[in-house]
All heavy atoms as TSV, in Angstrom:
chain	resi	resn	atom	element	x	y	z
A	1	ARG	N	N	-167.818	-152.082	-50.166
A	1	ARG	CA	C	-166.971	-152.302	-48.925
A	1	ARG	C	C	-166.748	-150.893	-48.200
A	1	ARG	O	O	-166.775	-151.000	-46.940
A	1	ARG	CB	C	-165.581	-152.842	-49.404
A	1	ARG	CG	C	-164.762	-153.185	-48.126
A	1	ARG	CD	C	-163.511	-154.010	-48.562
A	1	ARG	NE	N	-162.770	-154.256	-47.457
A	1	ARG	CZ	C	-161.681	-154.968	-47.480
A	1	ARG	NH1	N	-161.327	-155.505	-48.617
A	1	ARG	NH2	N	-161.050	-155.240	-46.341
A	2	ALA	N	N	-166.520	-149.887	-48.881
A	2	ALA	CA	C	-166.314	-148.655	-48.191
A	2	ALA	C	C	-167.453	-148.204	-47.479
A	2	ALA	O	O	-167.462	-147.591	-46.317
A	2	ALA	CB	C	-165.891	-147.507	-49.195
A	3	LYS	N	N	-168.647	-148.459	-48.011
A	3	LYS	CA	C	-169.867	-148.087	-47.262
A	3	LYS	C	C	-169.968	-148.861	-45.953
A	3	LYS	O	O	-170.399	-148.244	-44.933
A	3	LYS	CB	C	-171.070	-148.395	-48.230
A	3	LYS	CG	C	-172.453	-147.928	-47.477
A	3	LYS	CD	C	-173.617	-148.150	-48.402
A	3	LYS	CE	C	-174.984	-147.827	-47.977
A	3	LYS	NZ	N	-175.086	-147.481	-46.608
A	4	LYS	N	N	-169.699	-150.167	-45.959
A	4	LYS	CA	C	-169.745	-151.002	-44.850
A	4	LYS	C	C	-168.825	-150.454	-43.771
A	4	LYS	O	O	-169.056	-150.306	-42.536
A	4	LYS	CB	C	-169.601	-152.339	-45.064
A	4	LYS	CG	C	-170.633	-153.119	-45.831
A	4	LYS	CD	C	-170.456	-154.486	-46.033
A	4	LYS	CE	C	-171.543	-155.102	-46.839
A	4	LYS	NZ	N	-171.454	-156.617	-47.062
A	5	ALA	N	N	-167.593	-150.097	-44.157
A	5	ALA	CA	C	-166.544	-149.659	-43.274
A	5	ALA	C	C	-166.924	-148.337	-42.722
A	5	ALA	O	O	-166.847	-147.979	-41.502
A	5	ALA	CB	C	-165.198	-149.574	-43.993
A	6	GLY	N	N	-167.429	-147.418	-43.513
A	6	GLY	CA	C	-168.038	-146.085	-43.087
A	6	GLY	C	C	-169.189	-146.298	-42.059
A	6	GLY	O	O	-169.183	-145.643	-41.044
A	7	ASP	N	N	-170.115	-147.129	-42.285
A	7	ASP	CA	C	-171.140	-147.510	-41.385
A	7	ASP	C	C	-170.621	-148.005	-40.082
A	7	ASP	O	O	-171.046	-147.583	-38.991
A	7	ASP	CB	C	-172.202	-148.539	-41.885
A	7	ASP	CG	C	-173.002	-147.942	-43.090
A	7	ASP	OD1	O	-172.942	-146.661	-43.287
A	7	ASP	OD2	O	-173.617	-148.746	-43.936
A	8	ALA	N	N	-169.658	-148.964	-40.136
A	8	ALA	CA	C	-169.095	-149.572	-38.916
A	8	ALA	C	C	-168.444	-148.414	-38.139
A	8	ALA	O	O	-168.506	-148.428	-36.901
A	8	ALA	CB	C	-168.072	-150.652	-39.316
A	9	LEU	N	N	-167.618	-147.568	-38.762
A	9	LEU	CA	C	-166.950	-146.540	-38.135
A	9	LEU	C	C	-167.875	-145.626	-37.245
A	9	LEU	O	O	-167.616	-145.256	-36.223
A	9	LEU	CB	C	-166.056	-145.728	-39.079
A	9	LEU	CG	C	-165.241	-144.591	-38.412
A	9	LEU	CD1	C	-164.276	-145.057	-37.312
A	9	LEU	CD2	C	-164.491	-143.811	-39.517
A	10	ARG	N	N	-169.059	-145.262	-38.008
A	10	ARG	CA	C	-170.060	-144.497	-37.247
A	10	ARG	C	C	-170.599	-145.179	-35.971
A	10	ARG	O	O	-170.826	-144.539	-34.968
A	10	ARG	CB	C	-171.164	-144.103	-38.229
A	10	ARG	CG	C	-170.721	-143.029	-39.121
A	10	ARG	CD	C	-171.943	-142.396	-40.036
A	10	ARG	NE	N	-172.258	-143.397	-41.043
A	10	ARG	CZ	C	-171.625	-143.523	-42.160
A	10	ARG	NH1	N	-170.516	-142.890	-42.459
A	10	ARG	NH2	N	-172.064	-144.498	-43.113
A	11	VAL	N	N	-170.834	-146.496	-36.099
A	11	VAL	CA	C	-171.362	-147.203	-34.999
A	11	VAL	C	C	-170.375	-147.250	-33.907
A	11	VAL	O	O	-170.622	-147.095	-32.722
A	11	VAL	CB	C	-171.733	-148.708	-35.420
A	11	VAL	CG1	C	-172.040	-149.592	-34.249
A	11	VAL	CG2	C	-173.021	-148.578	-36.357
A	12	TYR	N	N	-169.028	-147.423	-34.163
A	12	TYR	CA	C	-168.082	-147.489	-33.156
A	12	TYR	C	C	-167.818	-146.208	-32.559
A	12	TYR	O	O	-167.567	-146.124	-31.355
A	12	TYR	CB	C	-166.713	-148.091	-33.750
A	12	TYR	CG	C	-166.664	-149.584	-34.047
A	12	TYR	CD1	C	-166.475	-150.019	-35.298
A	12	TYR	CD2	C	-166.878	-150.511	-33.007
A	12	TYR	CE1	C	-166.491	-151.438	-35.514
A	12	TYR	CE2	C	-166.949	-151.843	-33.169
A	12	TYR	CZ	C	-166.662	-152.318	-34.490
A	12	TYR	OH	O	-166.712	-153.543	-34.615
A	13	GLU	N	N	-167.931	-145.109	-33.285
A	13	GLU	CA	C	-167.756	-143.840	-32.718
A	13	GLU	C	C	-168.894	-143.408	-31.747
A	13	GLU	O	O	-168.704	-142.886	-30.731
A	13	GLU	CB	C	-167.767	-142.694	-33.773
A	13	GLU	CG	C	-166.408	-142.795	-34.593
A	13	GLU	CD	C	-166.425	-141.813	-35.735
A	13	GLU	OE1	O	-167.441	-141.434	-36.292
A	13	GLU	OE2	O	-165.268	-141.579	-36.176
A	14	ARG	N	N	-170.118	-143.939	-32.036
A	14	ARG	CA	C	-171.275	-143.792	-31.036
A	14	ARG	C	C	-170.970	-144.634	-29.764
A	14	ARG	O	O	-171.222	-144.187	-28.755
A	14	ARG	CB	C	-172.543	-144.236	-31.748
A	14	ARG	CG	C	-173.193	-143.167	-32.590
A	14	ARG	CD	C	-174.545	-143.395	-32.977
A	14	ARG	NE	N	-174.879	-144.747	-33.534
A	14	ARG	CZ	C	-174.970	-145.022	-34.809
A	14	ARG	NH1	N	-174.772	-144.002	-35.687
A	14	ARG	NH2	N	-175.169	-146.222	-35.165
A	15	ALA	N	N	-170.374	-145.876	-30.092
A	15	ALA	CA	C	-170.125	-146.773	-28.861
A	15	ALA	C	C	-169.054	-145.984	-27.982
A	15	ALA	O	O	-169.067	-146.030	-26.746
A	15	ALA	CB	C	-169.632	-148.067	-29.271
A	16	ILE	N	N	-168.101	-145.354	-28.569
A	16	ILE	CA	C	-166.949	-144.724	-27.886
A	16	ILE	C	C	-167.547	-143.557	-27.047
A	16	ILE	O	O	-167.177	-143.393	-25.935
A	16	ILE	CB	C	-165.810	-144.236	-28.876
A	16	ILE	CG1	C	-165.026	-145.516	-29.256
A	16	ILE	CG2	C	-164.869	-143.253	-28.128
A	16	ILE	CD1	C	-164.177	-145.090	-30.548
A	17	LYS	N	N	-168.512	-142.769	-27.620
A	17	LYS	CA	C	-169.126	-141.598	-26.906
A	17	LYS	C	C	-169.896	-142.219	-25.721
A	17	LYS	O	O	-169.850	-141.622	-24.652
A	17	LYS	CB	C	-169.944	-140.937	-27.837
A	17	LYS	CG	C	-169.243	-140.014	-28.672
A	17	LYS	CD	C	-170.184	-139.171	-29.530
A	17	LYS	CE	C	-169.370	-138.378	-30.605
A	17	LYS	NZ	N	-170.214	-137.505	-31.517
A	18	ALA	N	N	-170.526	-143.267	-25.930
A	18	ALA	CA	C	-171.393	-143.849	-24.826
A	18	ALA	C	C	-170.512	-144.531	-23.795
A	18	ALA	O	O	-170.839	-144.476	-22.522
A	18	ALA	CB	C	-172.454	-144.860	-25.398
A	19	TYR	N	N	-169.555	-145.327	-24.180
A	19	TYR	CA	C	-168.626	-146.139	-23.226
A	19	TYR	C	C	-167.140	-145.778	-23.618
A	19	TYR	O	O	-166.474	-146.602	-24.268
A	19	TYR	CB	C	-168.893	-147.555	-23.527
A	19	TYR	CG	C	-170.311	-147.833	-23.371
A	19	TYR	CD1	C	-171.156	-148.156	-24.379
A	19	TYR	CD2	C	-170.864	-148.080	-22.031
A	19	TYR	CE1	C	-172.537	-148.355	-24.194
A	19	TYR	CE2	C	-172.198	-148.508	-21.958
A	19	TYR	CZ	C	-172.975	-148.528	-22.973
A	19	TYR	OH	O	-174.374	-148.891	-22.802
A	20	PRO	N	N	-166.656	-144.651	-23.099
A	20	PRO	CA	C	-165.270	-144.192	-23.522
A	20	PRO	C	C	-164.126	-145.165	-23.019
A	20	PRO	O	O	-163.052	-144.909	-23.457
A	20	PRO	CB	C	-165.213	-142.799	-22.970
A	20	PRO	CG	C	-166.200	-142.666	-21.904
A	20	PRO	CD	C	-167.315	-143.634	-22.179
A	21	GLU	N	N	-164.384	-146.063	-22.176
A	21	GLU	CA	C	-163.377	-146.929	-21.627
A	21	GLU	C	C	-163.626	-148.375	-22.377
A	21	GLU	O	O	-162.871	-149.347	-21.842
A	21	GLU	CB	C	-163.562	-147.025	-20.192
A	21	GLU	CG	C	-163.307	-145.735	-19.457
A	21	GLU	CD	C	-161.956	-145.076	-19.784
A	21	GLU	OE1	O	-160.872	-145.733	-19.714
A	21	GLU	OE2	O	-161.914	-143.829	-20.165
A	22	LEU	N	N	-164.380	-148.532	-23.243
A	22	LEU	CA	C	-164.471	-149.785	-23.940
A	22	LEU	C	C	-163.513	-150.012	-25.066
A	22	LEU	O	O	-163.648	-149.460	-26.180
A	22	LEU	CB	C	-165.935	-149.926	-24.520
A	22	LEU	CG	C	-166.389	-151.198	-25.169
A	22	LEU	CD1	C	-166.363	-152.252	-24.255
A	22	LEU	CD2	C	-167.719	-151.043	-25.908
A	23	ALA	N	N	-162.506	-150.761	-24.753
A	23	ALA	CA	C	-161.357	-150.961	-25.624
A	23	ALA	C	C	-161.745	-151.523	-26.997
A	23	ALA	O	O	-161.253	-151.153	-27.987
A	23	ALA	CB	C	-160.232	-151.925	-24.880
A	24	GLU	N	N	-162.734	-152.465	-26.986
A	24	GLU	CA	C	-163.088	-153.069	-28.221
A	24	GLU	C	C	-163.685	-152.180	-29.202
A	24	GLU	O	O	-163.599	-152.334	-30.438
A	24	GLU	CB	C	-164.067	-154.244	-27.967
A	24	GLU	CG	C	-163.550	-155.427	-27.255
A	24	GLU	CD	C	-163.383	-155.230	-25.717
A	24	GLU	OE1	O	-163.820	-154.182	-25.229
A	24	GLU	OE2	O	-162.945	-156.092	-25.049
A	25	ALA	N	N	-164.286	-151.064	-28.703
A	25	ALA	CA	C	-164.830	-150.061	-29.633
A	25	ALA	C	C	-163.709	-149.293	-30.418
A	25	ALA	O	O	-163.881	-148.993	-31.569
A	25	ALA	CB	C	-165.709	-149.100	-28.835
A	26	TYR	N	N	-162.706	-149.023	-29.688
A	26	TYR	CA	C	-161.446	-148.385	-30.302
A	26	TYR	C	C	-160.833	-149.383	-31.288
A	26	TYR	O	O	-160.327	-148.907	-32.263
A	26	TYR	CB	C	-160.446	-147.925	-29.193
A	26	TYR	CG	C	-161.069	-146.840	-28.399
A	26	TYR	CD1	C	-161.573	-147.069	-27.116
A	26	TYR	CD2	C	-160.905	-145.465	-28.772
A	26	TYR	CE1	C	-162.068	-146.096	-26.311
A	26	TYR	CE2	C	-161.414	-144.444	-28.033
A	26	TYR	CZ	C	-161.953	-144.733	-26.826
A	26	TYR	OH	O	-162.459	-143.760	-26.058
A	27	LEU	N	N	-160.848	-150.564	-30.944
A	27	LEU	CA	C	-160.239	-151.509	-31.895
A	27	LEU	C	C	-161.085	-151.513	-33.228
A	27	LEU	O	O	-160.510	-151.441	-34.317
A	27	LEU	CB	C	-160.187	-152.946	-31.352
A	27	LEU	CG	C	-159.631	-154.138	-32.258
A	27	LEU	CD1	C	-158.222	-153.836	-32.700
A	27	LEU	CD2	C	-159.784	-155.306	-31.485
A	28	GLY	N	N	-162.360	-151.640	-33.051
A	28	GLY	CA	C	-163.233	-151.632	-34.260
A	28	GLY	C	C	-163.162	-150.371	-35.022
A	28	GLY	O	O	-163.211	-150.439	-36.270
A	29	ALA	N	N	-163.123	-149.236	-34.317
A	29	ALA	CA	C	-162.959	-148.045	-34.965
A	29	ALA	C	C	-161.669	-147.941	-35.725
A	29	ALA	O	O	-161.588	-147.297	-36.894
A	29	ALA	CB	C	-163.123	-146.894	-33.996
A	30	GLY	N	N	-160.647	-148.386	-35.219
A	30	GLY	CA	C	-159.361	-148.395	-35.802
A	30	GLY	C	C	-159.282	-149.232	-37.096
A	30	GLY	O	O	-158.757	-148.853	-38.056
A	31	ILE	N	N	-159.909	-150.397	-37.037
A	31	ILE	CA	C	-159.972	-151.190	-38.176
A	31	ILE	C	C	-160.732	-150.709	-39.344
A	31	ILE	O	O	-160.314	-150.621	-40.462
A	31	ILE	CB	C	-160.440	-152.728	-37.897
A	31	ILE	CG1	C	-159.489	-153.440	-36.882
A	31	ILE	CG2	C	-160.876	-153.534	-39.042
A	31	ILE	CD1	C	-160.174	-154.599	-36.222
A	32	ALA	N	N	-161.900	-150.039	-38.933
A	32	ALA	CA	C	-162.758	-149.419	-39.985
A	32	ALA	C	C	-162.049	-148.185	-40.652
A	32	ALA	O	O	-161.987	-147.912	-41.748
A	32	ALA	CB	C	-164.128	-148.973	-39.335
A	33	ALA	N	N	-161.368	-147.438	-39.677
A	33	ALA	CA	C	-160.685	-146.252	-40.177
A	33	ALA	C	C	-159.457	-146.632	-41.122
A	33	ALA	O	O	-159.196	-146.051	-42.156
A	33	ALA	CB	C	-160.163	-145.371	-39.076
A	34	GLN	N	N	-158.808	-147.813	-40.740
A	34	GLN	CA	C	-157.784	-148.309	-41.637
A	34	GLN	C	C	-158.207	-148.732	-43.045
A	34	GLN	O	O	-157.670	-148.410	-44.000
A	34	GLN	CB	C	-157.095	-149.540	-40.856
A	34	GLN	CG	C	-155.854	-150.101	-41.502
A	34	GLN	CD	C	-155.264	-151.206	-40.760
A	34	GLN	OE1	O	-156.029	-151.898	-40.052
A	34	GLN	NE2	N	-154.027	-151.338	-40.727
A	35	GLN	N	N	-159.496	-149.390	-43.017
A	35	GLN	CA	C	-159.987	-149.748	-44.339
A	35	GLN	C	C	-160.414	-148.571	-45.197
A	35	GLN	O	O	-160.469	-148.636	-46.378
A	35	GLN	CB	C	-161.253	-150.641	-44.011
A	35	GLN	CG	C	-160.929	-152.089	-43.444
A	35	GLN	CD	C	-162.102	-152.804	-43.139
A	35	GLN	OE1	O	-163.257	-152.304	-43.103
A	35	GLN	NE2	N	-161.896	-154.182	-42.868
A	36	LEU	N	N	-160.733	-147.398	-44.438
A	36	LEU	CA	C	-161.126	-146.282	-45.186
A	36	LEU	C	C	-159.887	-145.359	-45.503
A	36	LEU	O	O	-160.101	-144.256	-46.018
A	36	LEU	CB	C	-162.040	-145.447	-44.360
A	36	LEU	CG	C	-163.482	-146.105	-44.179
A	36	LEU	CD1	C	-164.312	-145.336	-43.085
A	36	LEU	CD2	C	-164.183	-146.115	-45.424
A	37	LYS	N	N	-158.721	-145.830	-45.264
A	37	LYS	CA	C	-157.458	-145.127	-45.557
A	37	LYS	C	C	-157.343	-143.874	-44.715
A	37	LYS	O	O	-156.675	-142.935	-45.109
A	37	LYS	CB	C	-157.312	-144.871	-47.021
A	37	LYS	CG	C	-157.547	-145.981	-47.854
A	37	LYS	CD	C	-156.312	-146.818	-48.119
A	37	LYS	CE	C	-156.392	-147.745	-49.221
A	37	LYS	NZ	N	-156.612	-149.119	-48.797
A	38	LYS	N	N	-158.042	-143.823	-43.548
A	38	LYS	CA	C	-157.855	-142.736	-42.589
A	38	LYS	C	C	-156.809	-143.028	-41.580
A	38	LYS	O	O	-157.107	-143.445	-40.473
A	38	LYS	CB	C	-159.198	-142.477	-41.974
A	38	LYS	CG	C	-160.314	-142.055	-42.899
A	38	LYS	CD	C	-161.525	-141.639	-42.099
A	38	LYS	CE	C	-162.585	-141.154	-43.210
A	38	LYS	NZ	N	-163.846	-140.618	-42.570
A	39	LYS	N	N	-155.524	-142.956	-41.961
A	39	LYS	CA	C	-154.425	-143.364	-41.172
A	39	LYS	C	C	-154.353	-142.755	-39.801
A	39	LYS	O	O	-154.137	-143.382	-38.821
A	39	LYS	CB	C	-153.079	-143.213	-41.911
A	39	LYS	CG	C	-152.960	-144.102	-43.099
A	39	LYS	CD	C	-151.767	-143.993	-43.874
A	39	LYS	CE	C	-151.685	-144.828	-45.065
A	39	LYS	NZ	N	-150.390	-144.772	-45.671
A	40	ALA	N	N	-154.504	-141.370	-39.793
A	40	ALA	CA	C	-154.328	-140.710	-38.468
A	40	ALA	C	C	-155.422	-141.131	-37.544
A	40	ALA	O	O	-155.195	-141.371	-36.289
A	40	ALA	CB	C	-154.386	-139.226	-38.697
A	41	LEU	N	N	-156.685	-141.372	-38.025
A	41	LEU	CA	C	-157.707	-141.752	-37.110
A	41	LEU	C	C	-157.521	-143.177	-36.702
A	41	LEU	O	O	-157.761	-143.611	-35.490
A	41	LEU	CB	C	-159.057	-141.611	-37.819
A	41	LEU	CG	C	-160.413	-141.996	-37.046
A	41	LEU	CD1	C	-160.494	-141.196	-35.797
A	41	LEU	CD2	C	-161.580	-141.910	-37.946
A	42	ALA	N	N	-157.008	-144.097	-37.538
A	42	ALA	CA	C	-156.758	-145.474	-37.171
A	42	ALA	C	C	-155.650	-145.466	-36.179
A	42	ALA	O	O	-155.785	-146.200	-35.155
A	42	ALA	CB	C	-156.309	-146.227	-38.417
A	43	LYS	N	N	-154.622	-144.680	-36.323
A	43	LYS	CA	C	-153.513	-144.609	-35.370
A	43	LYS	C	C	-154.068	-144.147	-33.939
A	43	LYS	O	O	-153.684	-144.845	-32.959
A	43	LYS	CB	C	-152.502	-143.673	-35.863
A	43	LYS	CG	C	-151.319	-143.636	-34.925
A	43	LYS	CD	C	-150.225	-142.710	-35.487
A	43	LYS	CE	C	-148.963	-142.843	-34.577
A	43	LYS	NZ	N	-148.463	-141.529	-34.219
A	44	THR	N	N	-154.888	-143.170	-33.935
A	44	THR	CA	C	-155.361	-142.737	-32.670
A	44	THR	C	C	-156.208	-143.821	-31.940
A	44	THR	O	O	-156.105	-143.995	-30.774
A	44	THR	CB	C	-156.272	-141.347	-32.912
A	44	THR	OG1	O	-155.432	-140.428	-33.476
A	44	THR	CG2	C	-156.899	-140.972	-31.587
A	45	ASN	N	N	-157.001	-144.412	-32.664
A	45	ASN	CA	C	-157.912	-145.460	-32.109
A	45	ASN	C	C	-157.111	-146.714	-31.673
A	45	ASN	O	O	-157.304	-147.217	-30.604
A	45	ASN	CB	C	-159.003	-145.943	-33.080
A	45	ASN	CG	C	-160.165	-144.905	-33.112
A	45	ASN	OD1	O	-160.822	-144.614	-32.184
A	45	ASN	ND2	N	-160.366	-144.292	-34.270
A	46	PHE	N	N	-156.215	-147.141	-32.445
A	46	PHE	CA	C	-155.295	-148.211	-32.048
A	46	PHE	C	C	-154.542	-147.877	-30.843
A	46	PHE	O	O	-154.431	-148.771	-29.969
A	46	PHE	CB	C	-154.404	-148.644	-33.212
A	46	PHE	CG	C	-155.103	-149.311	-34.379
A	46	PHE	CD1	C	-154.587	-149.262	-35.642
A	46	PHE	CD2	C	-156.144	-150.132	-34.170
A	46	PHE	CE1	C	-155.135	-149.887	-36.734
A	46	PHE	CE2	C	-156.854	-150.772	-35.195
A	46	PHE	CZ	C	-156.314	-150.668	-36.435
A	47	GLU	N	N	-154.025	-146.683	-30.791
A	47	GLU	CA	C	-153.224	-146.381	-29.584
A	47	GLU	C	C	-154.115	-146.286	-28.256
A	47	GLU	O	O	-153.789	-146.743	-27.242
A	47	GLU	CB	C	-152.598	-145.049	-29.776
A	47	GLU	CG	C	-151.334	-145.130	-30.743
A	47	GLU	CD	C	-150.753	-143.725	-31.164
A	47	GLU	OE1	O	-151.425	-142.727	-30.948
A	47	GLU	OE2	O	-149.707	-143.825	-31.699
A	48	LYS	N	N	-155.331	-145.839	-28.452
A	48	LYS	CA	C	-156.214	-145.716	-27.319
A	48	LYS	C	C	-156.539	-147.220	-26.924
A	48	LYS	O	O	-156.647	-147.577	-25.674
A	48	LYS	CB	C	-157.525	-145.028	-27.671
A	48	LYS	CG	C	-158.444	-144.859	-26.577
A	48	LYS	CD	C	-158.008	-144.028	-25.397
A	48	LYS	CE	C	-159.034	-143.850	-24.380
A	48	LYS	NZ	N	-158.637	-143.173	-23.235
A	49	PHE	N	N	-156.815	-148.196	-27.952
A	49	PHE	CA	C	-157.060	-149.564	-27.606
A	49	PHE	C	C	-155.934	-150.098	-26.746
A	49	PHE	O	O	-156.150	-150.716	-25.741
A	49	PHE	CB	C	-157.291	-150.353	-28.861
A	49	PHE	CG	C	-157.252	-151.839	-28.638
A	49	PHE	CD1	C	-158.398	-152.442	-28.072
A	49	PHE	CD2	C	-156.112	-152.579	-28.988
A	49	PHE	CE1	C	-158.305	-153.757	-27.922
A	49	PHE	CE2	C	-156.023	-153.904	-28.745
A	49	PHE	CZ	C	-157.280	-154.572	-28.228
A	50	LEU	N	N	-154.660	-149.890	-27.267
A	50	LEU	CA	C	-153.602	-150.386	-26.563
A	50	LEU	C	C	-153.382	-149.828	-25.130
A	50	LEU	O	O	-152.903	-150.599	-24.242
A	50	LEU	CB	C	-152.300	-150.257	-27.323
A	50	LEU	CG	C	-152.192	-151.027	-28.618
A	50	LEU	CD1	C	-151.072	-150.705	-29.408
A	50	LEU	CD2	C	-152.179	-152.676	-28.328
A	51	SER	N	N	-153.798	-148.664	-25.003
A	51	SER	CA	C	-153.604	-147.984	-23.642
A	51	SER	C	C	-154.655	-148.564	-22.677
A	51	SER	O	O	-154.418	-148.710	-21.555
A	51	SER	CB	C	-153.820	-146.456	-23.675
A	51	SER	OG	O	-155.089	-146.048	-24.021
A	52	LEU	N	N	-155.836	-148.955	-23.203
A	52	LEU	CA	C	-156.879	-149.447	-22.382
A	52	LEU	C	C	-156.797	-150.958	-22.157
A	52	LEU	O	O	-157.117	-151.424	-21.095
A	52	LEU	CB	C	-158.293	-149.225	-23.008
A	52	LEU	CG	C	-158.767	-147.852	-22.991
A	52	LEU	CD1	C	-160.116	-147.614	-23.813
A	52	LEU	CD2	C	-159.014	-147.298	-21.538
A	53	SER	N	N	-156.120	-151.637	-23.092
A	53	SER	CA	C	-156.050	-153.061	-23.090
A	53	SER	C	C	-154.633	-153.501	-23.508
A	53	SER	O	O	-154.633	-154.283	-24.626
A	53	SER	CB	C	-157.123	-153.743	-23.889
A	53	SER	OG	O	-157.450	-155.070	-23.528
A	54	PRO	N	N	-153.662	-153.249	-22.874
A	54	PRO	CA	C	-152.335	-153.601	-23.410
A	54	PRO	C	C	-151.951	-155.045	-23.523
A	54	PRO	O	O	-151.141	-155.514	-24.275
A	54	PRO	CB	C	-151.314	-152.935	-22.410
A	54	PRO	CG	C	-152.084	-152.750	-21.154
A	54	PRO	CD	C	-153.435	-152.620	-21.655
A	55	ASN	N	N	-152.623	-155.836	-22.752
A	55	ASN	CA	C	-152.367	-157.271	-22.755
A	55	ASN	C	C	-153.475	-158.127	-23.442
A	55	ASN	O	O	-153.523	-159.300	-23.278
A	55	ASN	CB	C	-152.219	-157.798	-21.326
A	55	ASN	CG	C	-151.033	-157.081	-20.610
A	55	ASN	OD1	O	-150.082	-156.918	-21.190
A	55	ASN	ND2	N	-151.233	-156.704	-19.378
A	56	ALA	N	N	-154.273	-157.429	-24.212
A	56	ALA	CA	C	-155.338	-158.169	-24.947
A	56	ALA	C	C	-154.716	-159.121	-25.989
A	56	ALA	O	O	-153.652	-158.933	-26.433
A	56	ALA	CB	C	-156.288	-157.208	-25.626
A	57	SER	N	N	-155.446	-160.185	-26.374
A	57	SER	CA	C	-154.977	-161.101	-27.310
A	57	SER	C	C	-154.642	-160.481	-28.672
A	57	SER	O	O	-153.848	-160.983	-29.450
A	57	SER	CB	C	-155.978	-162.293	-27.430
A	57	SER	OG	O	-157.200	-161.921	-27.951
A	58	GLU	N	N	-155.414	-159.380	-28.967
A	58	GLU	CA	C	-155.245	-158.677	-30.295
A	58	GLU	C	C	-154.114	-157.588	-30.153
A	58	GLU	O	O	-153.767	-157.046	-31.199
A	58	GLU	CB	C	-156.426	-157.993	-30.661
A	58	GLU	CG	C	-157.655	-158.803	-30.812
A	58	GLU	CD	C	-158.437	-159.039	-29.533
A	58	GLU	OE1	O	-157.970	-158.549	-28.431
A	58	GLU	OE2	O	-159.645	-159.521	-29.633
A	59	ALA	N	N	-153.416	-157.458	-29.036
A	59	ALA	CA	C	-152.558	-156.311	-28.934
A	59	ALA	C	C	-151.337	-156.445	-29.815
A	59	ALA	O	O	-150.858	-155.376	-30.409
A	59	ALA	CB	C	-152.123	-156.220	-27.347
A	60	GLY	N	N	-150.882	-157.671	-29.899
A	60	GLY	CA	C	-149.657	-157.841	-30.832
A	60	GLY	C	C	-149.872	-157.465	-32.223
A	60	GLY	O	O	-149.177	-156.857	-32.929
A	61	ARG	N	N	-151.174	-157.997	-32.652
A	61	ARG	CA	C	-151.470	-157.667	-34.003
A	61	ARG	C	C	-151.667	-156.130	-34.296
A	61	ARG	O	O	-151.294	-155.601	-35.239
A	61	ARG	CB	C	-152.830	-158.364	-34.339
A	61	ARG	CG	C	-153.275	-158.458	-35.806
A	61	ARG	CD	C	-154.440	-159.347	-36.030
A	61	ARG	NE	N	-154.896	-160.002	-34.788
A	61	ARG	CZ	C	-156.144	-160.466	-34.622
A	61	ARG	NH1	N	-156.917	-160.523	-35.544
A	61	ARG	NH2	N	-156.508	-161.054	-33.570
A	62	VAL	N	N	-152.217	-155.474	-33.243
A	62	VAL	CA	C	-152.520	-154.084	-33.511
A	62	VAL	C	C	-151.187	-153.297	-33.411
A	62	VAL	O	O	-151.061	-152.313	-34.123
A	62	VAL	CB	C	-153.498	-153.554	-32.224
A	62	VAL	CG1	C	-153.422	-152.055	-32.212
A	62	VAL	CG2	C	-154.821	-154.145	-32.345
A	63	ARG	N	N	-150.151	-153.743	-32.682
A	63	ARG	CA	C	-148.832	-153.097	-32.736
A	63	ARG	C	C	-148.312	-153.138	-34.104
A	63	ARG	O	O	-147.720	-152.251	-34.655
A	63	ARG	CB	C	-148.044	-153.692	-31.574
A	63	ARG	CG	C	-148.309	-153.272	-30.214
A	63	ARG	CD	C	-147.339	-153.826	-29.211
A	63	ARG	NE	N	-147.825	-153.441	-27.855
A	63	ARG	CZ	C	-148.521	-154.280	-27.070
A	63	ARG	NH1	N	-148.783	-155.471	-27.554
A	63	ARG	NH2	N	-148.940	-153.921	-25.913
A	64	VAL	N	N	-148.404	-154.332	-34.688
A	64	VAL	CA	C	-147.976	-154.460	-36.087
A	64	VAL	C	C	-148.723	-153.610	-37.070
A	64	VAL	O	O	-148.087	-152.940	-37.927
A	64	VAL	CB	C	-148.083	-156.055	-36.596
A	64	VAL	CG1	C	-147.787	-156.164	-38.078
A	64	VAL	CG2	C	-147.236	-156.920	-35.730
A	65	TRP	N	N	-150.005	-153.437	-36.931
A	65	TRP	CA	C	-150.717	-152.654	-37.818
A	65	TRP	C	C	-150.282	-151.227	-37.621
A	65	TRP	O	O	-150.167	-150.451	-38.558
A	65	TRP	CB	C	-152.112	-152.671	-37.485
A	65	TRP	CG	C	-152.875	-154.033	-37.860
A	65	TRP	CD1	C	-152.477	-154.949	-38.644
A	65	TRP	CD2	C	-154.158	-154.462	-37.342
A	65	TRP	NE1	N	-153.266	-155.951	-38.774
A	65	TRP	CE2	C	-154.365	-155.737	-37.906
A	65	TRP	CE3	C	-155.055	-153.955	-36.403
A	65	TRP	CZ2	C	-155.402	-156.474	-37.608
A	65	TRP	CZ3	C	-156.155	-154.774	-36.167
A	65	TRP	CH2	C	-156.464	-156.054	-36.699
A	66	LEU	N	N	-150.015	-150.715	-36.375
A	66	LEU	CA	C	-149.430	-149.412	-36.126
A	66	LEU	C	C	-148.225	-149.166	-36.781
A	66	LEU	O	O	-148.050	-148.022	-37.457
A	66	LEU	CB	C	-149.365	-149.246	-34.582
A	66	LEU	CG	C	-150.592	-148.729	-33.872
A	66	LEU	CD1	C	-150.342	-148.711	-32.363
A	66	LEU	CD2	C	-151.006	-147.391	-34.255
A	67	LYS	N	N	-147.308	-150.100	-36.751
A	67	LYS	CA	C	-145.993	-149.936	-37.476
A	67	LYS	C	C	-146.209	-149.751	-38.931
A	67	LYS	O	O	-145.466	-149.102	-39.613
A	67	LYS	CB	C	-145.092	-151.125	-37.175
A	67	LYS	CG	C	-144.524	-151.148	-35.825
A	67	LYS	CD	C	-143.711	-152.475	-35.606
A	67	LYS	CE	C	-143.197	-152.640	-34.203
A	67	LYS	NZ	N	-142.400	-153.804	-34.066
A	68	ASN	N	N	-147.322	-150.451	-39.468
A	68	ASN	CA	C	-147.356	-150.387	-40.998
A	68	ASN	C	C	-148.298	-149.241	-41.452
A	68	ASN	O	O	-148.477	-149.053	-42.590
A	68	ASN	CB	C	-148.111	-151.752	-41.347
A	68	ASN	CG	C	-147.123	-152.927	-41.259
A	68	ASN	OD1	O	-145.966	-152.790	-41.397
A	68	ASN	ND2	N	-147.618	-154.102	-40.894
A	69	LEU	N	N	-148.752	-148.399	-40.585
A	69	LEU	CA	C	-149.542	-147.233	-40.973
A	69	LEU	C	C	-148.648	-146.203	-41.608
A	69	LEU	O	O	-147.648	-145.995	-41.278
A	69	LEU	CB	C	-150.317	-146.704	-39.762
A	69	LEU	CG	C	-151.662	-147.483	-39.362
A	69	LEU	CD1	C	-152.202	-146.838	-38.144
A	69	LEU	CD2	C	-152.600	-147.418	-40.463
């Protein structure tokens, strides 16, 4: 599972470099970082997701995840 999360994180990081305003990439990176227990990185990505897409359907769930980090 960690290998898959690590692979996913690398893919999302490449997507963020190519498309820095793509909110979904930050969401995916945050989830992958959270699974890898990289709390600071997850927090950074979740906060960026919320700044880009504060009214997304996932926003409420992401806010809960942030509180629990």
